[in-house]
C-alpha positions in Angstrom: -28.5 -40.2 36.7 -30.6 -40.3 39.9 -34.2 -41.3 40.1 -36.0 -40.8 43.4 -38.5 -43.3 44.7 -41.7 -41.5 45.7 -42.4 -42.0 49.4 -46.1 -42.6 48.7 -45.3 -45.6 46.6 -45.7 -48.1 49.4 -45.9 -51.9 49.1 -49.0 -54.0 48.6 -49.3 -57.7 47.9 -50.1 -59.7 44.9 -52.0 -63.0 44.7 -48.7 -65.0 45.1 -48.1 -63.3 48.4 -45.1 -61.3 47.2 -45.1 -57.6 47.9 -46.0 -55.3 45.0 -46.4 -51.6 44.6 -49.9 -50.2 44.2 -51.3 -53.7 43.7 -49.2 -54.2 40.5 -47.4 -57.4 39.4 -44.3 -58.8 41.1 -42.0 -57.0 38.7 -42.9 -53.7 40.5 -41.4 -55.2 43.7 -38.3 -56.0 41.6 -38.1 -52.5 40.4 -38.5 -51.1 43.9 -35.7 -53.4 45.2 -33.4 -52.3 42.3 -34.2 -48.6 43.0 -33.5 -49.0 46.7 -30.2 -50.7 45.9 -29.3 -48.0 43.4 -29.9 -45.3 45.9 -28.0 -47.0 48.7 -25.0 -48.0 46.6 -24.7 -44.3 45.7 -25.2 -43.0 49.2 -23.2 -45.6 51.2 -21.2 -47.5 48.6 -21.6 -51.1 47.5 -19.6 -52.8 50.3 -21.2 -50.8 53.1 -24.8 -51.6 51.9 -26.3 -54.7 53.4 -29.2 -56.7 52.0 -31.0 -55.7 55.2 -30.5 -52.1 54.3 -32.0 -52.7 50.8 -35.0 -54.6 52.2 -35.7 -51.7 54.6 -35.4 -49.0 52.0 -37.6 -51.0 49.5 -40.2 -52.1 52.0 -39.9 -55.6 50.8 -39.4 -59.0 52.6 -36.4 -61.3 52.1 -38.5 -63.8 50.1 -39.3 -61.1 47.6 -35.7 -60.0 47.2 -34.2 -63.5 46.8 -36.9 -64.5 44.4 -35.4 -62.0 42.0 -31.7 -61.9 43.1 -29.8 -64.8 44.4 -26.8 -62.7 45.4 -25.9 -59.0 46.1 -23.8 -59.1 42.9 -26.8 -60.0 40.9 -28.6 -57.0 42.3 -25.6 -54.8 41.4 -25.8 -56.1 37.8 -29.4 -55.0 37.7 -28.5 -51.6 39.1 -25.9 -51.2 36.4 -28.4 -52.2 33.7 -30.7 -49.5 35.0 -28.0 -46.9 34.6 -27.2 -48.1 31.1 -30.8 -48.0 30.1 -31.5 -44.7 31.8 -28.6 -42.5 30.5 -30.8 -40.6 28.0 -34.0 -40.1 30.0 -32.2 -39.5 33.3 -29.2 -37.5 32.2 -29.0 -36.6 28.6 -32.5 -35.4 27.7 -32.8 -33.1 30.7 -29.3 -31.6 30.2 -29.9 -31.0 26.5 -33.4 -29.5 26.8 -33.3 -26.3 24.7 -29.7 -26.9 23.7 -29.1 -27.6 20.0 -25.5 -26.7 19.2 -23.4 -30.0 19.4 -20.5 -28.5 21.3 -22.8 -26.7 23.7 -24.5 -30.0 24.4 -21.2 -31.5 25.5 -20.8 -28.8 28.1 -24.4 -28.9 29.0 -23.7 -32.5 30.2 -20.8 -31.3 32.3 -22.9 -28.5 33.7 -25.4 -31.1 34.9 -22.6 -32.7 37.0 -21.6 -29.2 38.2 -25.1 -28.5 39.4 -25.3 -31.9 41.2 -22.0 -31.1 43.0 -23.0 -27.7 44.2 -26.5 -28.7 45.2 -25.1 -31.7 47.2 -22.5 -29.6 49.0 -19.8 -31.4 47.0 -20.8 -34.9 48.3 -22.1 -36.0 44.9 -20.0 -38.5 42.9 -20.6 -40.0 39.5 -22.4 -43.3 40.4 -20.6 -45.4 37.8 -17.2 -43.8 38.6 -17.8 -44.5 42.3 -18.6 -48.1 41.7 -15.8 -48.6 39.3 -13.3 -47.3 41.9 -14.8 -49.4 44.7 -14.9 -52.7 42.8 -11.2 -53.4 42.8 -11.4 -56.8 41.2 -14.9 -57.1 39.8 -16.1 -60.3 38.2 -16.2 -60.2 34.4 -20.0 -59.6 34.2 -19.7 -56.6 36.5 -16.6 -55.2 34.8 -18.5 -55.5 31.4 -21.5 -53.7 32.8 -19.4 -50.9 34.2 -17.6 -50.6 30.9 -20.9 -50.5 29.0 -22.0 -47.6 31.1 -18.8 -45.7 30.3 -19.1 -46.6 26.6 -22.7 -45.3 26.5 -21.5 -42.0 28.0 -18.7 -41.7 25.6 -21.1 -42.6 22.7 -23.4 -39.7 23.7 -20.5 -37.3 23.6 -19.2 -38.7 20.3 -22.6 -38.1 18.8 -22.1 -34.4 19.6 -18.6 -34.3 18.2 -19.7 -36.0 15.0 -22.1 -33.2 14.5 -19.6 -30.4 15.3 -17.4 -28.4 13.0 -14.2 -30.2 13.7 -11.5 -31.3 11.3 -11.6 -34.8 9.9 -8.2 -35.5 11.5 -9.7 -35.1 15.0 -10.0 -38.5 16.8 -13.6 -38.1 17.9 -13.6 -41.4 19.9 -10.4 -40.3 21.7 -11.8 -36.8 22.3 -15.1 -38.2 23.7 -13.1 -40.4 26.1 -11.0 -37.3 27.1 -14.3 -35.5 28.0 -15.3 -38.4 30.2 -12.0 -38.5 32.0 -12.1 -34.8 32.5 -15.6 -35.1 34.1 -14.6 -38.0 36.3 -11.4 -36.3 37.5 -13.1 -32.9 37.9 -15.9 -34.4 40.0 -13.3 -36.2 42.2 -11.3 -33.1 42.8 -14.3 -30.9 43.6 -15.4 -33.5 46.2 -11.9 -33.7 47.7 -11.3 -30.0 47.9 -14.9 -29.2 48.9 -15.3 -26.5 46.2 -16.2 -26.0 42.6 -12.9 -24.4 41.5 -11.1 -27.6 40.4 -14.1 -28.6 38.4 -14.4 -25.2 36.7 -10.6 -25.1 36.0 -10.7 -28.6 34.3 -13.8 -27.7 32.2 -12.2 -24.4 31.2 -9.1 -26.2 29.9 -11.4 -28.7 28.0 -13.3 -25.8 26.4 -10.0 -24.2 25.3 -8.8 -27.4 23.8 -12.0 -28.0 21.8 -12.1 -24.3 20.7 -8.6 -24.7 19.3 -9.7 -27.7 17.4 -12.6 -25.8 16.0 -10.4 -22.9 15.0 -8.0 -25.3 13.2 -11.0 -26.4 11.1 -11.9 -22.8 10.2 -8.4 -22.0 9.0 -8.1 -25.0 6.7 
């Protein structure tokens, strides 16, 4: 769920004096600020990221930032909206490319996280999971935005389970939630131990569980 800002996308200025990208409207400045915040919150954490950090990464001035976001929490809400809107183009569609079997699609999603872990030297963490852990007592709007992102992820997995050959007695909502908790826990353990073994072990157990559910359906 990571989108990189191209270095060549530098700021220009619109007629109102606010910075823009490539001479576009002010909303491009807003998008650049949100992207800078998204990247920094993931790299450094929400609490450790200052508004000055965000301005520097975005190449924007303080007037541009506060025109769109009165507080840092407002900016966090916009970042969470970006994740919620981008789950399919940023994560699901690339992971599912060429994969058609519904159960294989579930594990293709998990494989995407495995790849991010190994490519990052086990520093990668799920952006939403990281923020949820960091925000000990989030205000209701932030809590709701975090929950929406998790619900979207669960919903994607449930779509796969709905199309799989599983018995009607299987709680697909519960199983989809179990897949999410397996991913989050497996990512955390891989980061902590600095190796992929805990991730692979957790995913192997999940595969075995789902395979048993599929065999139950075949024997009915």
